[in-house]
C-alpha positions as CSV (number, residue, x, y, z in Angstrom):
1,M,18.9,-9.1,-29.0
2,N,15.4,-7.4,-28.7
3,Y,13.7,-7.9,-25.2
4,L,10.8,-6.1,-25.3
5,K,8.6,-8.1,-28.5
6,N,4.8,-7.8,-27.7
7,I,3.9,-5.2,-30.1
8,F,-0.3,-5.0,-30.5
9,Y,-2.6,-2.9,-32.9
10,W,-5.5,-1.6,-30.6
11,S,-7.8,-1.3,-33.0
12,K,-7.3,-4.8,-34.5
13,L,-7.9,-6.7,-31.6
14,N,-11.2,-8.2,-31.4
15,Y,-13.0,-7.7,-27.7
16,D,-11.7,-10.9,-26.5
17,E,-8.0,-10.6,-27.4
18,Q,-8.0,-6.6,-25.6
19,Q,-9.4,-8.2,-22.9
20,K,-7.0,-11.1,-22.6
21,I,-3.6,-8.7,-23.3
22,L,-4.5,-6.2,-20.6
23,S,-4.7,-9.5,-18.3
24,R,-1.7,-9.5,-15.4
25,P,0.7,-12.5,-15.2
26,I,-0.9,-14.7,-13.2
27,L,-0.3,-14.9,-9.1
28,N,1.6,-18.7,-8.2
29,R,-1.6,-19.1,-5.5
30,N,-1.3,-23.0,-5.9
31,H,-2.5,-25.4,-2.9
32,T,0.5,-26.5,-1.9
33,M,1.5,-22.9,-1.0
34,K,-1.9,-22.1,1.0
35,D,-1.2,-25.3,2.7
36,T,2.4,-24.7,3.9
37,V,1.7,-20.9,5.1
38,K,-1.5,-22.3,6.5
39,K,0.8,-24.9,8.8
40,I,3.2,-21.6,9.4
41,I,1.0,-20.3,11.0
42,E,-0.9,-22.6,12.9
43,N,2.8,-23.3,14.6
44,V,3.7,-20.1,15.7
45,K,0.4,-19.8,17.2
46,N,1.4,-23.0,19.0
47,F,4.6,-23.1,19.5
48,G,5.3,-18.9,19.3
49,D,9.2,-18.3,19.6
50,N,10.3,-22.5,19.0
51,A,8.3,-22.3,15.9
52,L,10.0,-18.9,15.1
53,R,13.4,-20.5,15.3
54,K,12.5,-23.6,13.6
55,Y,11.2,-21.8,10.0
56,S,14.3,-18.8,10.8
57,I,16.6,-22.1,10.3
58,L,14.9,-23.6,7.6
59,F,14.1,-20.6,5.2
60,D,16.9,-18.2,6.3
61,K,19.5,-20.5,7.2
62,F,19.6,-18.3,10.1
63,N,20.4,-18.5,13.9
64,V,18.3,-17.1,15.9
65,N,19.4,-16.5,19.6
66,E,17.8,-13.1,20.4
67,F,14.5,-11.8,18.4
68,R,14.7,-8.1,19.2
69,I,17.6,-6.0,18.2
70,P,19.1,-4.2,21.0
71,E,18.6,-0.3,21.1
72,E,22.1,0.5,21.2
73,K,22.6,-1.4,17.7
74,I,20.1,0.0,16.3
75,I,21.9,4.0,17.2
76,S,24.9,2.5,16.2
77,S,23.9,2.1,13.1
78,F,24.8,5.5,12.0
79,L,28.0,4.4,12.0
80,N,27.9,1.8,9.3
81,I,26.2,4.1,6.8
82,N,28.3,6.6,4.4
83,E,27.4,10.4,4.4
84,N,25.7,10.4,1.4
85,L,23.4,7.6,1.8
86,K,22.5,9.5,5.2
87,S,21.9,12.8,4.2
88,S,19.7,11.1,1.4
89,I,17.5,9.4,4.0
90,L,16.7,12.1,6.0
91,I,15.9,14.3,2.5
92,A,13.4,11.5,1.7
93,K,12.1,11.7,5.6
94,K,11.7,15.6,5.4
95,N,9.6,15.2,1.7
96,I,7.7,12.4,2.9
97,T,6.8,13.9,6.2
98,S,5.9,16.9,4.9
99,F,3.2,15.1,2.2
100,H,1.8,12.8,5.3
101,E,1.4,16.0,7.6
102,A,-0.7,17.8,5.0
103,Q,-2.8,15.0,4.7
104,I,-4.1,15.2,8.7
105,L,-7.6,16.1,9.4
106,S,-9.6,18.4,10.6
107,T,-12.2,17.3,13.3
108,I,-16.1,17.8,12.0
109,D,-17.6,19.3,14.9
110,I,-21.1,20.6,13.8
111,E,-24.8,20.8,14.7
112,T,-27.3,19.3,12.4
113,Q,-30.1,21.0,14.0
114,I,-30.5,23.0,17.1
115,G,-29.5,20.9,19.9
116,V,-28.5,17.7,17.8
117,R,-24.0,18.0,17.7
118,C,-22.6,15.5,16.0
119,Q,-18.5,15.4,15.2
120,Q,-16.0,13.0,13.7
121,V,-13.0,12.4,15.4
122,Y,-10.2,10.6,14.4
123,L,-7.9,8.6,16.9
124,P,-4.7,6.4,16.2
125,L,-4.4,2.6,15.8
126,N,-3.3,1.4,19.3
127,S,-0.4,-1.0,17.6
128,V,0.9,-1.5,14.0
129,G,3.4,-3.9,12.5
130,I,5.6,-3.3,9.9
131,Y,7.5,-5.7,7.5
132,I,10.4,-5.1,5.5
133,P,11.3,-7.0,2.7
134,N,15.5,-8.5,3.1
135,G,15.9,-10.6,0.3
136,T,17.6,-9.9,-2.6
137,T,17.3,-6.0,-2.2
138,S,17.0,-4.7,0.9
139,L,14.0,-2.2,1.3
140,F,15.1,0.1,3.6
141,S,12.8,2.6,1.5
142,S,10.1,1.1,3.1
143,V,10.4,1.9,6.6
144,L,10.1,5.2,6.2
145,M,7.0,5.2,4.2
146,L,5.0,3.0,6.9
147,A,7.3,4.4,10.0
148,I,6.5,7.8,9.3
149,P,2.7,8.3,8.9
150,A,2.5,5.5,11.8
151,K,4.4,8.1,13.5
152,I,2.5,11.2,12.6
153,A,-0.9,9.8,13.4
154,G,0.3,9.2,16.6
155,C,0.3,4.8,17.2
156,K,1.6,4.0,20.4
157,E,3.3,1.2,19.5
158,I,4.9,0.4,16.0
159,I,6.5,-3.3,15.7
160,L,8.7,-3.8,12.7
161,C,10.1,-7.4,11.5
162,S,13.0,-8.0,8.6
163,P,14.5,-11.3,7.8
164,P,17.6,-11.9,9.4
165,P,19.9,-10.7,9.4
166,I,18.8,-7.3,9.3
167,N,20.7,-4.8,6.8
168,N,22.3,-1.7,8.4
169,N,20.4,0.4,5.6
170,I,17.2,-0.8,7.6
171,L,18.1,-0.5,11.1
172,Y,19.6,3.3,10.2
173,A,16.0,4.3,8.5
174,S,14.2,2.7,11.6
175,Y,16.6,4.6,13.6
176,V,15.7,8.1,12.1
177,C,12.0,7.2,12.4
178,G,12.1,6.9,15.8
179,I,11.4,2.7,15.6
180,K,13.2,1.2,18.4
181,K,11.1,-2.4,18.6
182,I,12.9,-4.3,15.8
183,F,12.5,-8.0,15.5
184,Q,14.9,-10.5,12.9
185,V,12.3,-12.5,12.2
186,G,10.7,-13.2,8.0
187,G,8.1,-14.7,5.9
188,A,4.6,-15.5,6.5
189,Q,5.7,-16.7,10.2
190,A,6.8,-13.2,10.8
191,I,3.3,-12.1,9.4
192,A,1.9,-14.9,11.7
193,A,3.4,-13.4,14.9
194,L,2.4,-9.8,14.4
195,A,-1.0,-11.1,14.1
196,F,-1.2,-13.7,16.9
197,G,2.1,-13.1,19.6
198,T,4.5,-15.1,20.8
199,E,6.6,-15.1,24.1
200,T,8.7,-12.2,22.0
201,I,6.8,-10.3,20.0
202,P,3.5,-8.4,20.7
203,K,0.3,-9.2,18.9
204,V,-0.7,-6.3,17.1
205,D,-3.8,-4.4,15.3
206,K,-3.0,-4.1,12.0
207,I,0.3,-5.3,10.4
208,F,1.8,-2.9,7.0
209,G,4.0,-3.8,3.9
210,P,5.2,-5.4,1.2
211,G,6.7,-8.8,0.6
212,N,6.9,-12.3,-1.7
213,T,4.1,-14.7,-2.6
214,Y,3.8,-16.2,0.8
215,V,4.0,-12.4,3.1
216,T,0.8,-12.2,0.7
217,E,-0.9,-15.3,1.7
218,A,-0.2,-15.2,5.1
219,K,-1.8,-11.7,4.9
220,L,-4.4,-12.6,3.6
221,Q,-4.7,-16.0,5.9
222,V,-4.4,-14.1,9.2
223,S,-6.7,-10.9,8.0
224,S,-10.0,-13.6,7.8
225,V,-9.6,-15.1,11.1
226,F,-12.0,-13.7,13.9
227,N,-8.9,-12.5,16.0
228,G,-6.9,-12.3,13.5
229,A,-4.9,-8.5,12.5
230,E,-6.1,-6.4,10.1
231,I,-3.8,-5.9,6.8
232,D,-3.0,-3.0,5.0
233,M,-3.3,-4.2,1.6
234,L,-2.7,-7.4,-1.1
235,A,0.0,-6.0,-3.1
236,G,0.2,-8.1,-6.1
237,P,3.6,-7.3,-8.3
238,S,5.1,-4.4,-9.5
239,E,3.4,-2.9,-12.5
240,L,3.5,0.4,-14.7
241,L,1.8,1.6,-17.9
242,V,3.4,4.8,-19.9
243,I,1.2,7.3,-21.9
244,A,3.0,8.9,-24.8
245,D,3.0,11.2,-27.4
246,E,5.1,12.2,-30.1
247,T,7.0,14.4,-28.2
248,A,8.4,12.2,-25.2
249,N,11.9,10.9,-24.9
250,P,12.5,7.5,-25.9
251,D,15.2,6.7,-23.8
252,F,13.3,8.4,-20.5
253,I,10.3,6.6,-21.2
254,A,12.7,3.0,-22.1
255,A,14.3,3.6,-18.8
256,D,10.7,4.0,-16.9
257,L,9.9,1.0,-18.1
258,L,13.3,-1.5,-17.0
259,S,13.1,0.8,-13.3
260,Q,10.0,-1.4,-12.9
261,A,10.3,-4.9,-15.1
262,E,13.6,-4.7,-12.4
263,H,11.0,-5.8,-9.3
264,G,11.2,-8.8,-10.3
265,S,10.1,-11.8,-13.2
266,S,6.0,-11.2,-12.4
267,S,6.2,-7.5,-12.7
268,Q,4.4,-5.9,-15.8
269,V,5.2,-2.7,-17.9
270,I,3.3,-1.1,-20.9
271,L,3.4,1.6,-22.8
272,L,0.3,3.3,-24.6
273,T,1.0,5.7,-28.1
274,S,-0.6,6.4,-31.1
275,S,3.2,6.9,-32.6
276,V,4.6,3.8,-34.3
277,Q,7.9,6.0,-34.5
278,L,8.4,6.6,-30.6
279,S,8.0,2.8,-29.9
280,K,10.6,1.8,-32.3
281,N,13.0,4.2,-30.8
282,V,11.7,3.2,-27.4
283,I,12.4,-0.8,-28.3
284,S,15.7,0.6,-29.6
285,S,16.8,2.0,-26.5
286,L,16.2,-0.4,-24.2
287,N,17.8,-2.7,-26.0
288,E,20.7,-0.5,-25.5
289,Q,20.0,0.2,-21.9
290,V,19.2,-3.0,-20.4
291,K,23.0,-4.3,-21.2
292,K,24.4,-2.3,-18.6
293,L,22.1,-3.4,-16.0
294,P,23.0,-6.3,-13.4
295,R,19.3,-7.5,-13.0
296,L,18.8,-8.4,-16.7
297,S,17.6,-12.2,-15.1
298,E,14.6,-10.6,-13.5
299,I,14.3,-7.7,-16.3
300,S,14.0,-10.0,-19.1
301,K,11.8,-12.4,-17.5
302,S,9.2,-9.5,-16.9
303,L,9.7,-8.3,-20.0
304,K,7.9,-11.6,-21.5
305,N,4.3,-10.2,-19.2
306,S,5.1,-6.6,-20.9
307,M,4.0,-5.1,-23.8
308,I,3.8,-2.0,-26.1
309,I,-0.1,-1.2,-27.5
310,I,-0.7,1.2,-30.7
311,T,-3.4,3.4,-30.5
312,D,-4.8,5.7,-33.2
313,N,-4.9,8.5,-30.9
314,M,-4.2,10.0,-27.1
315,S,-8.0,9.7,-26.4
316,Q,-7.6,5.3,-26.8
317,C,-4.6,6.2,-24.6
318,I,-6.7,7.0,-21.7
319,E,-9.6,4.3,-22.3
320,I,-6.7,2.1,-22.5
321,S,-5.4,3.3,-19.2
322,N,-8.3,3.6,-17.6
323,M,-9.7,-0.3,-18.0
324,Y,-6.4,-1.7,-16.7
325,A,-6.1,0.7,-13.2
326,P,-2.3,0.2,-13.1
327,E,-0.5,0.8,-10.1
328,H,1.8,3.3,-11.7
329,L,1.0,5.9,-14.6
330,I,3.4,8.3,-16.2
331,I,2.2,11.0,-18.4
332,Q,5.0,11.8,-21.1
333,T,3.0,13.8,-23.5
334,K,3.1,18.0,-24.7
335,Q,0.3,18.9,-22.3
336,P,0.1,15.9,-19.2
337,R,-2.6,17.9,-17.3
338,K,-4.8,17.3,-20.2
339,I,-4.5,13.5,-20.4
340,L,-4.7,14.0,-16.4
341,N,-8.0,15.5,-16.5
342,N,-9.4,12.3,-17.5
343,I,-7.8,9.5,-15.7
344,S,-10.0,8.0,-13.5
345,N,-8.1,4.7,-12.4
346,A,-4.4,5.4,-11.0
347,S,-2.9,4.5,-7.7
348,S,0.2,6.6,-8.1
349,I,0.2,9.4,-11.3
350,F,3.9,11.0,-12.7
351,L,3.5,14.1,-15.5
352,G,5.9,14.9,-17.6
353,Q,9.6,14.0,-18.8
354,W,10.8,15.0,-15.5
355,S,9.2,13.0,-13.3
356,P,10.2,9.4,-13.2
357,E,8.0,6.7,-11.4
358,S,11.2,6.1,-9.3
359,V,10.8,9.8,-7.5
360,G,7.9,8.1,-6.1
361,D,9.3,5.2,-4.9
362,Y,12.3,7.5,-3.1
363,A,12.0,10.6,-1.8
364,S,9.1,13.2,-3.8
365,G,6.9,12.6,-0.7
366,T,4.2,10.4,-1.7
367,N,3.6,6.9,-0.6
368,H,4.8,3.8,-2.6
369,V,2.3,1.1,-0.9
370,L,0.4,1.2,-3.6
371,P,-2.8,-0.9,-5.1
372,T,-1.9,-3.4,-7.7
373,Y,-3.5,-5.9,-9.8
374,G,-6.4,-2.9,-11.1
375,K,-7.5,-2.5,-7.1
376,S,-7.2,1.6,-8.2
377,L,-10.6,0.8,-9.4
378,T,-11.7,1.0,-6.0
379,N,-8.6,1.2,-3.8
380,S,-6.2,4.4,-2.6
381,A,-2.8,4.5,-2.1
382,L,-1.4,4.3,1.7
383,G,-1.5,7.2,3.8
384,L,-2.2,8.9,7.1
385,A,-5.7,7.2,7.1
386,D,-4.7,4.1,7.1
387,F,-3.3,4.8,10.2
388,Q,-6.0,5.9,11.9
389,K,-9.7,5.2,12.7
390,R,-12.9,7.4,12.9
391,I,-15.2,8.0,15.3
392,L,-18.4,9.2,15.6
393,I,-20.0,11.3,18.2
394,Q,-23.8,12.6,18.7
395,E,-25.1,14.3,22.0
396,L,-28.2,15.9,22.3
397,T,-29.5,18.5,24.9
398,S,-33.1,17.3,26.3
399,Q,-34.7,20.2,24.0
400,G,-32.8,18.7,20.8
401,L,-34.0,15.0,21.4
402,I,-37.7,16.4,22.1
403,D,-38.1,18.1,18.5
404,L,-36.0,14.9,16.6
405,S,-37.8,12.4,18.8
406,N,-41.7,12.0,16.4
407,T,-39.0,11.4,13.3
408,I,-37.0,8.8,15.3
409,E,-40.4,7.3,16.2
410,I,-41.8,7.4,13.0
411,L,-38.7,5.9,10.9
412,S,-38.1,3.0,14.0
413,S,-41.8,2.1,13.9
414,E,-42.2,1.9,9.8
415,E,-39.0,-0.9,10.3
416,Q,-41.1,-2.5,13.6
417,L,-37.8,-2.0,15.9
418,D,-40.1,-1.2,18.6
419,A,-36.9,-1.3,21.1
420,H,-35.9,1.7,19.3
421,K,-39.2,4.1,19.3
422,N,-38.9,3.3,23.4
423,A,-35.7,3.9,23.6
424,V,-36.9,8.0,22.6
425,K,-40.3,8.2,23.8
426,I,-39.3,6.8,27.5
427,R,-37.0,10.0,27.7
428,V,-38.9,12.3,26.4
429,D,-42.2,11.0,28.5
430,F,-39.6,11.9,31.3
431,L,-39.1,15.2,30.1
432,K,-42.6,16.0,29.3
433,R,-43.5,14.8,33.2
434,K,-40.7,16.8,34.9
435,K,-42.4,19.8,33.3
436,Y,-45.5,18.9,34.2
437,D,-44.7,18.3,37.5
438,Q,-42.9,21.9,37.6
């Protein structure tokens, strides 16, 4: 059976056809879902923990007595983790820590002119919420990706929420990252609890983490409310684009395409190549590899959204990739860094045949929370800066103000903001009187 059937020759398509095949799968954001999420948020705001208990029974089929996981249970989670997994989590933690510590920015402190001192300092967000999915698969790797930069940034309070019952892998990853406040609540109701607070769960300033369409919709809604929480990003379905030439290994490419296709039925994977023979070999390898994978249902649905695009040359591959602006971009060519120099839009890039996308998902050190749906045109991967805020400081000496005063008075007068001008003038007049009196 052929699982990847969509093959297009780019130069044979007109403009509208080209735009159509590069469109993402339609997100299921209908009015029913929006109204459901809105009601959940309102109920959590009004009824707090009681609403959370009701939704845990309704959606998770789990009756929660205590939302907060006891600290002893978090600490003892290591007893239920095998040594190989512990070692792997610690290696991933080390690499992620190293990469994010390298993102620490220096304070700016300069004199823009004599007597005028300007600074830029970075302060941690006071409180952040981390949401970790815990459904058909437990995404404990996201704990590392979110908790580590939050800790490095110095966030004073880190709250983690995940659907009940919380997997021991999530608890252990939280433990090694120093997360002590963990609550077993999931879905849109968890986002509402983090955004507005309940009797048990504290309100946070910003919410991070992936989730299903209901979680994403809840993040959108709470961030749109005046007193709601900020959010990291609205992450859509996973996507991968591969640029490959005739030197690429078709088995590697097929494996990479399948690795992202298994994320879910709305995921999308694309191969761009100028080699017809390579595309045939990739299809053949993919059809063999997929038979050995357990998530065949998700993969087969995802591959219906996916395609191979045959181009005239590598330049055309680069052009299409920049138009699509993928979440993940793999470059498997003879000289991948030569291609890299011309890439302007991608969230996370993997160079060469020994760099599968999986390394970025888990343990290379880069963050796997990435903008999707073409948002890499303007947005960036999650990093240390997302857990901080910039503060600007200025301090002038009396002579510095005098020297700059004429400039400010002219500019403020031109904008007809006389009170601005007066705030400077009243000080300068005071200094002149003081000097005269002396």
